[in-house]
SEVEX-664448 format. One record per residue (C-alpha): x, y, z. Coordinates in pm, 1 decimal. Example, Ala and Ser with C-alpha at 12.3 -4.5 7.8 and 13.67 -1.06 7.14 Angstrom:
2
+----------+----------+----------+
:       c1 :       c2 :       c3 :
+----------+----------+----------+
:   1230.0 :   -450.0 :    780.0 :
:   1367.0 :   -106.0 :    714.0 :
+----------+----------+----------+
//
This chain:
380
+----------+----------+----------+
:       c1 :       c2 :       c3 :
+----------+----------+----------+
:    746.1 :  -4653.8 :  -4824.4 :
:    526.2 :  -4585.3 :  -4544.4 :
:    172.1 :  -4476.8 :  -4636.2 :
:    219.6 :  -4139.7 :  -4438.3 :
:    496.0 :  -4039.1 :  -4662.6 :
:    340.6 :  -4153.9 :  -4992.1 :
:     50.1 :  -3936.0 :  -4907.0 :
:    278.5 :  -3642.6 :  -4872.0 :
:    457.9 :  -3686.4 :  -5201.2 :
:    272.3 :  -3387.9 :  -5344.2 :
:      6.6 :  -3170.2 :  -5204.3 :
:   -124.7 :  -2845.0 :  -5310.7 :
:   -224.3 :  -2585.5 :  -5042.8 :
:   -460.1 :  -2308.0 :  -5163.6 :
:   -433.6 :  -1988.2 :  -4972.4 :
:   -614.5 :  -1680.4 :  -5073.1 :
:   -569.8 :  -1754.1 :  -5430.5 :
:   -202.1 :  -1841.0 :  -5396.1 :
:   -111.6 :  -2221.7 :  -5424.3 :
:    179.3 :  -2362.2 :  -5221.1 :
:    318.1 :  -2698.7 :  -5298.2 :
:    441.4 :  -2941.8 :  -5045.3 :
:    661.3 :  -3237.1 :  -5154.2 :
:    726.2 :  -3487.1 :  -4885.6 :
:    819.1 :  -3266.5 :  -4567.9 :
:    911.8 :  -2959.4 :  -4773.1 :
:    657.9 :  -2670.4 :  -4820.6 :
:    744.3 :  -2449.3 :  -5107.6 :
:    606.3 :  -2081.1 :  -5086.2 :
:    534.7 :  -1867.5 :  -5380.6 :
:    461.7 :  -1509.0 :  -5446.5 :
:    379.6 :  -1331.3 :  -5105.4 :
:    310.2 :  -1387.8 :  -4745.9 :
:    143.2 :  -1060.5 :  -4625.1 :
:   -126.9 :   -956.0 :  -4398.7 :
:   -377.8 :  -1077.7 :  -4626.1 :
:   -251.3 :  -1426.8 :  -4650.1 :
:    -93.0 :  -1467.3 :  -4297.2 :
:   -415.5 :  -1583.9 :  -4133.6 :
:   -519.8 :  -1833.2 :  -4382.5 :
:   -161.2 :  -1963.2 :  -4434.0 :
:   -121.4 :  -2072.8 :  -4076.7 :
:   -460.9 :  -2236.9 :  -4067.0 :
:   -421.4 :  -2423.8 :  -4400.6 :
:    -61.5 :  -2549.2 :  -4321.1 :
:   -147.2 :  -2676.5 :  -3981.1 :
:   -464.2 :  -2835.3 :  -4132.7 :
:   -257.5 :  -3009.0 :  -4415.9 :
:      8.5 :  -3145.3 :  -4188.5 :
:   -203.7 :  -3263.4 :  -3899.3 :
:   -294.6 :  -3609.3 :  -4036.2 :
:     84.7 :  -3683.9 :  -4090.9 :
:    342.2 :  -3739.3 :  -3816.3 :
:    617.5 :  -3532.8 :  -3951.1 :
:    933.1 :  -3516.7 :  -3752.8 :
:   1047.9 :  -3202.8 :  -3933.7 :
:    881.4 :  -2947.5 :  -4190.1 :
:   1099.8 :  -2756.3 :  -4419.3 :
:    966.8 :  -2436.8 :  -4561.8 :
:   1145.2 :  -2321.8 :  -4873.3 :
:   1100.2 :  -1953.1 :  -4934.7 :
:   1320.8 :  -1936.7 :  -5224.1 :
:   1038.9 :  -1826.1 :  -5474.0 :
:    880.7 :  -1598.2 :  -5210.0 :
:    883.1 :  -1242.3 :  -5323.4 :
:    722.0 :  -1044.5 :  -5039.7 :
:    672.9 :  -1091.3 :  -4669.3 :
:    570.0 :   -835.7 :  -4401.2 :
:    562.2 :   -864.2 :  -4033.5 :
:    226.4 :  -1045.7 :  -4010.0 :
:    365.0 :  -1302.5 :  -4257.1 :
:    676.0 :  -1369.8 :  -4033.7 :
:    443.1 :  -1392.5 :  -3732.3 :
:    241.2 :  -1643.6 :  -3921.4 :
:    560.7 :  -1848.1 :  -3965.9 :
:    634.6 :  -1825.3 :  -3604.1 :
:    278.2 :  -1923.4 :  -3502.3 :
:    319.7 :  -2250.3 :  -3727.3 :
:    652.3 :  -2324.9 :  -3565.0 :
:    498.3 :  -2296.3 :  -3216.2 :
:    206.1 :  -2519.5 :  -3306.7 :
:    419.0 :  -2769.7 :  -3475.8 :
:    639.9 :  -2785.8 :  -3164.3 :
:    330.4 :  -2885.7 :  -2968.2 :
:    318.2 :  -3186.7 :  -3205.1 :
:    673.5 :  -3258.9 :  -3156.7 :
:    752.3 :  -3147.8 :  -3504.8 :
:   1043.8 :  -2920.2 :  -3574.3 :
:   1044.6 :  -2643.7 :  -3857.1 :
:   1323.6 :  -2512.4 :  -4068.7 :
:   1348.0 :  -2213.7 :  -4307.2 :
:   1550.8 :  -2259.6 :  -4616.6 :
:   1636.7 :  -2028.0 :  -4904.8 :
:   1495.3 :  -1684.8 :  -4980.9 :
:   1638.4 :  -1373.8 :  -5127.9 :
:   1825.3 :  -1129.8 :  -4912.6 :
:   1523.9 :   -896.4 :  -4879.4 :
:   1293.8 :  -1168.5 :  -4748.6 :
:   1581.3 :  -1289.9 :  -4519.8 :
:   1627.6 :   -943.4 :  -4384.6 :
:   1268.1 :   -908.6 :  -4323.1 :
:   1250.1 :  -1264.5 :  -4141.9 :
:   1541.6 :  -1190.0 :  -3919.0 :
:   1399.6 :   -832.8 :  -3822.7 :
:   1044.4 :   -955.2 :  -3736.1 :
:   1101.6 :  -1294.9 :  -3630.2 :
:   1093.9 :  -1345.2 :  -3241.3 :
:   1372.8 :  -1568.8 :  -3214.2 :
:   1509.9 :  -1437.8 :  -2874.5 :
:   1205.1 :  -1448.4 :  -2652.9 :
:   1235.1 :  -1337.6 :  -2305.9 :
:   1064.4 :  -1594.1 :  -2101.3 :
:    977.9 :  -1500.2 :  -1741.6 :
:   1156.6 :  -1752.9 :  -1502.4 :
:    988.3 :  -1804.2 :  -1156.7 :
:   1232.3 :  -1650.9 :   -883.2 :
:   1463.1 :  -1892.5 :   -732.2 :
:   1356.6 :  -2045.9 :   -403.1 :
:   1531.6 :  -1909.1 :   -109.5 :
:   1577.6 :  -2087.6 :    237.2 :
:   1403.3 :  -1977.8 :    551.4 :
:   1699.1 :  -1791.7 :    723.9 :
:   1769.9 :  -1618.6 :    378.4 :
:   1409.0 :  -1516.3 :    362.7 :
:   1412.2 :  -1368.8 :    703.6 :
:   1737.0 :  -1175.9 :    622.1 :
:   1594.1 :  -1039.8 :    303.0 :
:   1264.2 :   -930.8 :    475.9 :
:   1468.6 :   -765.2 :    755.4 :
:   1712.0 :   -578.0 :    485.7 :
:   1378.4 :   -460.6 :    302.7 :
:   1229.2 :   -327.0 :    635.8 :
:   1545.5 :   -124.3 :    746.9 :
:   1627.8 :     -0.2 :    390.4 :
:   1292.5 :     86.1 :    264.0 :
:   1053.6 :    162.5 :    564.4 :
:   1271.1 :    247.2 :    873.1 :
:   1510.9 :    463.5 :    663.8 :
:   1241.9 :    618.1 :    469.4 :
:   1036.6 :    703.7 :    784.9 :
:   1333.7 :    849.3 :    969.2 :
:   1411.7 :   1052.8 :    644.0 :
:   1064.0 :   1201.8 :    630.0 :
:   1065.9 :   1269.7 :    995.0 :
:   1380.0 :   1474.3 :    977.6 :
:   1260.2 :   1649.7 :    687.0 :
:    924.3 :   1737.2 :    836.3 :
:   1072.7 :   1841.1 :   1172.7 :
:   1328.8 :   2057.9 :   1003.7 :
:   1075.7 :   2247.9 :    803.4 :
:    839.2 :   2261.0 :   1117.4 :
:   1097.8 :   2437.7 :   1313.8 :
:   1217.4 :   2647.3 :   1033.8 :
:    887.3 :   2771.3 :    964.7 :
:    805.6 :   2868.0 :   1309.5 :
:   1022.1 :   3180.9 :   1247.9 :
:    885.2 :   3243.5 :    907.0 :
:    524.4 :   3275.2 :    915.8 :
:    511.0 :   3417.2 :    561.2 :
:    607.6 :   3088.0 :    431.5 :
:    307.4 :   2925.6 :    583.2 :
:    -21.1 :   2891.8 :    387.4 :
:   -252.0 :   3142.6 :    532.3 :
:   -548.2 :   2983.4 :    706.1 :
:   -427.1 :   2628.4 :    653.7 :
:   -322.7 :   2576.3 :   1021.7 :
:   -664.9 :   2669.6 :   1149.6 :
:   -843.3 :   2452.7 :    894.2 :
:   -629.4 :   2135.3 :    985.1 :
:   -686.0 :   2231.3 :   1361.7 :
:  -1064.8 :   2205.3 :   1317.1 :
:  -1029.1 :   1887.0 :   1099.9 :
:   -799.2 :   1703.5 :   1342.0 :
:   -891.7 :   1851.2 :   1697.7 :
:  -1223.7 :   2017.3 :   1704.9 :
:  -1407.7 :   1770.8 :   1485.8 :
:  -1283.6 :   1480.6 :   1706.9 :
:  -1376.6 :   1634.3 :   2046.2 :
:  -1714.6 :   1491.0 :   2066.7 :
:  -1613.5 :   1122.8 :   2002.1 :
:  -1315.6 :   1158.2 :   2245.3 :
:  -1539.6 :   1308.5 :   2517.6 :
:  -1815.2 :   1033.5 :   2485.3 :
:  -1593.0 :    740.5 :   2458.7 :
:  -1369.8 :    860.7 :   2749.2 :
:  -1685.4 :    912.4 :   2946.9 :
:  -1804.7 :    563.2 :   2878.0 :
:  -1454.6 :    410.2 :   2968.9 :
:  -1438.1 :    595.0 :   3298.4 :
:  -1789.9 :    493.1 :   3378.3 :
:  -1723.5 :    112.5 :   3303.1 :
:  -1392.0 :    112.6 :   3482.6 :
:  -1567.3 :    243.2 :   3803.7 :
:  -1849.0 :     17.2 :   3756.1 :
:  -1635.1 :   -306.8 :   3709.1 :
:  -1431.2 :   -227.3 :   4015.3 :
:  -1715.9 :   -131.7 :   4246.6 :
:  -1823.1 :   -489.8 :   4335.2 :
:  -1476.5 :   -581.9 :   4433.9 :
:  -1396.9 :   -259.3 :   4629.0 :
:  -1740.6 :   -300.3 :   4815.9 :
:  -1669.3 :   -648.6 :   4930.3 :
:  -1353.4 :   -532.1 :   5101.6 :
:  -1513.4 :   -209.9 :   5239.5 :
:  -1277.1 :      6.8 :   5019.0 :
:  -1531.2 :    208.9 :   4832.9 :
:  -1323.1 :    535.6 :   4862.6 :
:  -1039.2 :    384.5 :   4655.1 :
:  -1250.7 :    373.0 :   4335.5 :
:  -1151.0 :    740.9 :   4321.9 :
:   -782.2 :    653.9 :   4313.2 :
:   -837.7 :    373.4 :   4064.0 :
:  -1024.4 :    607.1 :   3832.1 :
:   -799.7 :    909.1 :   3853.6 :
:   -470.1 :    703.7 :   3824.2 :
:   -609.7 :    497.4 :   3518.2 :
:   -749.7 :    783.0 :   3330.8 :
:   -492.6 :   1038.4 :   3389.6 :
:   -172.6 :    814.9 :   3365.0 :
:   -288.8 :    583.1 :   3075.4 :
:   -645.1 :    563.0 :   2936.4 :
:   -707.4 :    928.1 :   2871.6 :
:   -404.1 :    995.3 :   2649.6 :
:   -415.0 :    642.8 :   2489.6 :
:   -785.3 :    642.1 :   2401.7 :
:   -739.7 :    995.4 :   2253.0 :
:   -434.9 :    899.1 :   2056.9 :
:   -611.7 :    577.3 :   1913.8 :
:   -925.2 :    775.0 :   1811.2 :
:   -717.8 :   1057.7 :   1655.3 :
:   -494.1 :    795.4 :   1470.6 :
:   -820.5 :    617.7 :   1336.9 :
:   -967.5 :    952.2 :   1214.3 :
:   -657.6 :   1167.7 :   1112.5 :
:   -393.3 :    909.1 :    988.9 :
:   -642.0 :    767.3 :    761.6 :
:   -751.8 :   1102.5 :    634.5 :
:   -388.0 :   1235.5 :    592.1 :
:   -280.8 :    917.6 :    405.1 :
:   -592.5 :    927.0 :    182.0 :
:   -526.3 :   1298.5 :    104.2 :
:   -168.1 :   1248.2 :     37.5 :
:   -220.6 :    937.9 :   -157.2 :
:   -487.9 :   1103.1 :   -369.8 :
:   -259.4 :   1405.0 :   -450.6 :
:      7.6 :   1164.0 :   -564.0 :
:   -217.7 :    961.7 :   -795.3 :
:   -350.8 :   1281.2 :   -945.9 :
:    -10.9 :   1432.2 :   -993.2 :
:    -82.4 :   1729.9 :   -755.6 :
:    252.9 :   1649.8 :   -580.0 :
:    437.8 :   1659.8 :   -911.2 :
:    273.2 :   1996.0 :   -983.4 :
:    391.7 :   2124.4 :   -637.0 :
:    740.8 :   2014.5 :   -715.5 :
:    731.9 :   2189.7 :  -1053.0 :
:    643.0 :   2515.8 :   -894.0 :
:    936.4 :   2468.3 :   -664.7 :
:    717.3 :   2386.4 :   -354.6 :
:    832.5 :   2112.9 :   -104.6 :
:    538.2 :   1889.2 :    -59.8 :
:    660.7 :   1804.5 :    291.4 :
:    659.6 :   2151.8 :    373.7 :
:    346.3 :   2261.6 :    189.2 :
:    121.5 :   1960.4 :    289.3 :
:    254.0 :   1790.7 :    603.3 :
:    388.2 :   2073.5 :    807.5 :
:     55.6 :   2234.7 :    868.5 :
:    -99.3 :   1911.3 :    978.7 :
:    184.2 :   1855.0 :   1225.6 :
:    119.6 :   2200.7 :   1383.4 :
:   -237.1 :   2143.5 :   1407.3 :
:   -215.5 :   1798.7 :   1556.4 :
:     54.4 :   1892.6 :   1802.4 :
:   -154.3 :   2202.7 :   1928.2 :
:   -497.0 :   2017.8 :   1966.6 :
:   -368.6 :   1687.6 :   2095.2 :
:   -317.0 :   1807.5 :   2471.9 :
:   -659.4 :   1987.8 :   2473.2 :
:   -821.2 :   1670.7 :   2349.0 :
:   -643.8 :   1470.1 :   2620.1 :
:   -753.1 :   1729.0 :   2881.0 :
:  -1100.0 :   1674.4 :   2765.2 :
:  -1058.8 :   1313.3 :   2780.5 :
:   -927.3 :   1323.1 :   3124.3 :
:  -1226.5 :   1526.1 :   3246.8 :
:  -1484.4 :   1325.7 :   3063.8 :
:  -1331.5 :    988.7 :   3199.6 :
:  -1303.9 :   1109.3 :   3556.2 :
:  -1668.8 :   1242.8 :   3543.2 :
:  -1794.5 :    901.7 :   3399.4 :
:  -1614.4 :    741.5 :   3695.2 :
:  -1751.0 :    982.9 :   3945.3 :
:  -2115.0 :    906.6 :   3821.7 :
:  -2064.0 :    535.6 :   3852.7 :
:  -1909.0 :    581.7 :   4218.4 :
:  -2215.1 :    792.3 :   4302.1 :
:  -2473.5 :    532.0 :   4180.8 :
:  -2309.6 :    221.9 :   4299.9 :
:  -2083.4 :    303.6 :   4593.7 :
:  -2257.4 :    616.3 :   4739.8 :
:  -1974.1 :    846.1 :   4697.7 :
:  -2103.0 :   1183.7 :   4664.8 :
:  -1942.2 :   1413.2 :   4410.7 :
:  -1815.8 :   1644.8 :   4689.5 :
:  -1621.1 :   1336.1 :   4847.0 :
:  -1513.7 :   1222.8 :   4509.1 :
:  -1366.7 :   1567.7 :   4433.2 :
:  -1204.9 :   1610.9 :   4753.9 :
:  -1035.2 :   1272.7 :   4740.8 :
:   -913.4 :   1337.3 :   4374.0 :
:   -759.4 :   1677.8 :   4471.9 :
:   -548.3 :   1485.5 :   4732.1 :
:   -423.1 :   1210.2 :   4496.3 :
:   -381.3 :   1394.6 :   4161.3 :
:    -28.5 :   1465.1 :   4058.3 :
:    106.8 :   1730.1 :   3860.5 :
:    343.0 :   1471.2 :   3717.6 :
:     39.1 :   1321.1 :   3535.4 :
:    -30.2 :   1648.3 :   3354.8 :
:    336.9 :   1691.5 :   3236.7 :
:    335.8 :   1327.1 :   3137.8 :
:      1.3 :   1359.2 :   2932.7 :
:    151.1 :   1682.9 :   2767.0 :
:    477.9 :   1481.7 :   2648.2 :
:    276.9 :   1191.5 :   2539.6 :
:     46.4 :   1425.1 :   2329.4 :
:    337.6 :   1560.8 :   2134.4 :
:    482.1 :   1213.0 :   2076.6 :
:    147.6 :   1072.4 :   1967.6 :
:     86.3 :   1371.4 :   1739.3 :
:    408.3 :   1321.8 :   1574.2 :
:    352.1 :    959.0 :   1515.2 :
:     -5.4 :   1003.7 :   1377.2 :
:     92.3 :   1276.8 :   1133.9 :
:    426.8 :   1096.7 :   1013.0 :
:    265.1 :    769.7 :    960.1 :
:    -29.6 :    879.9 :    759.7 :
:    210.0 :   1100.0 :    539.6 :
:    463.0 :    816.6 :    501.3 :
:    204.4 :    570.4 :    369.8 :
:     44.5 :    850.9 :    177.6 :
:    370.2 :    919.5 :    -33.2 :
:    409.7 :    545.0 :    -91.6 :
:     92.3 :    490.3 :   -271.8 :
:     90.2 :    303.3 :   -592.5 :
:   -164.7 :    171.2 :   -850.5 :
:   -430.2 :    437.0 :   -851.8 :
:   -765.1 :    417.9 :   -655.0 :
:   -681.9 :     55.9 :   -521.7 :
:   -356.1 :    176.8 :   -374.3 :
:   -532.8 :    469.8 :   -196.5 :
:   -752.8 :    229.0 :     -8.6 :
:   -456.5 :      5.2 :     78.1 :
:   -232.4 :    275.8 :    209.1 :
:   -520.6 :    415.9 :    432.5 :
:   -583.8 :     78.9 :    572.8 :
:   -199.9 :     28.1 :    647.6 :
:   -157.8 :    380.8 :    783.3 :
:   -437.8 :    330.1 :   1038.0 :
:   -305.1 :     10.4 :   1154.6 :
:     49.7 :     96.3 :   1194.3 :
:    -37.5 :    429.7 :   1332.8 :
:   -243.3 :    265.3 :   1628.0 :
:     32.9 :      1.6 :   1660.4 :
:    303.0 :    279.6 :   1708.3 :
:    101.8 :    471.1 :   1940.8 :
:     64.3 :    168.8 :   2180.6 :
:    398.5 :    116.3 :   2168.9 :
:    513.2 :    440.6 :   2235.4 :
:    268.9 :    453.1 :   2523.9 :
:    435.9 :    145.1 :   2669.3 :
:    781.3 :    287.0 :   2637.0 :
:    685.5 :    627.2 :   2776.1 :
:    495.9 :    439.4 :   3062.0 :
:    818.8 :    261.8 :   3152.2 :
:   1031.2 :    582.2 :   3138.3 :
:    790.0 :    796.9 :   3354.9 :
:    670.3 :    538.4 :   3602.0 :
:    973.6 :    350.8 :   3698.9 :
+----------+----------+----------+
//
């Protein structure tokens, strides 16, 4: 007989005053295996069997009188550790009460998380496209239809609107953004005229700097720069506000009181942005043209009087109408994008910062795409 089996002919394992006998590869349990004995049981059994290379350990619970959930979990722990040694474990015997408790608490059917199956490149593209259309595009269009419905409906029901909220949002979105819009537009107009002055001077075409500044500012740069600045300020603020309201369950409270969050929160912001955006674009146009006129005066000797007369001859009313249409499109994009990502927040404060960042990036991207599309429509 091998020495390992001779040494396991009879062993006594003392556990919290209770002695368990181990004959060959069979461990006999006595009395109880409860919370008091569970920790020491697993430790002592694993220690006693470690020197021997058992292929199978049989645990006989025929004489076990009492066992609880902690005892059952200690048996499971022993089985798990023995499996790491390539040793199997089998429970035999036991009264019906003991068997029922073991069946009740023993985690036989463990749910093991399986890694997701790998998918092909084309399948992954299809999945991402389906996710985009079903989750993002459809959700955005649904929010837009809901907001614009209540926006039109509440025009004829002033009592349904929160008193003073429209003015408050107009100040936050429009008035507070006026200084940065005017300053940056002035700088951009100045730089456009400054960069073009050297080229125009070499051809003796100094006067055409007026055409360049007016066309670029009125047609593209004024509305676009304004929309980008408002998107950076307001889309982030709207997304953060709505996301915080969702995290703190304020939106749920509004629904409990029978108030539509889109109507109560988003519609006043839409009104304010659509009203103030045209004025901001007008300020941006004036500031940009003023900056261009200053650069023309300094570097091309074009006096303000000459600049103004030339500007009056080349300025088209179409540019004003185009800027008005763009302002409404940009306002809708900014408010809807910030609101859409605000409603999609998850995971508390971390989620608020994440959706705020995404809202700004997406809003600016959509504004630039809309500007390109509108430019093709109006100037072709």
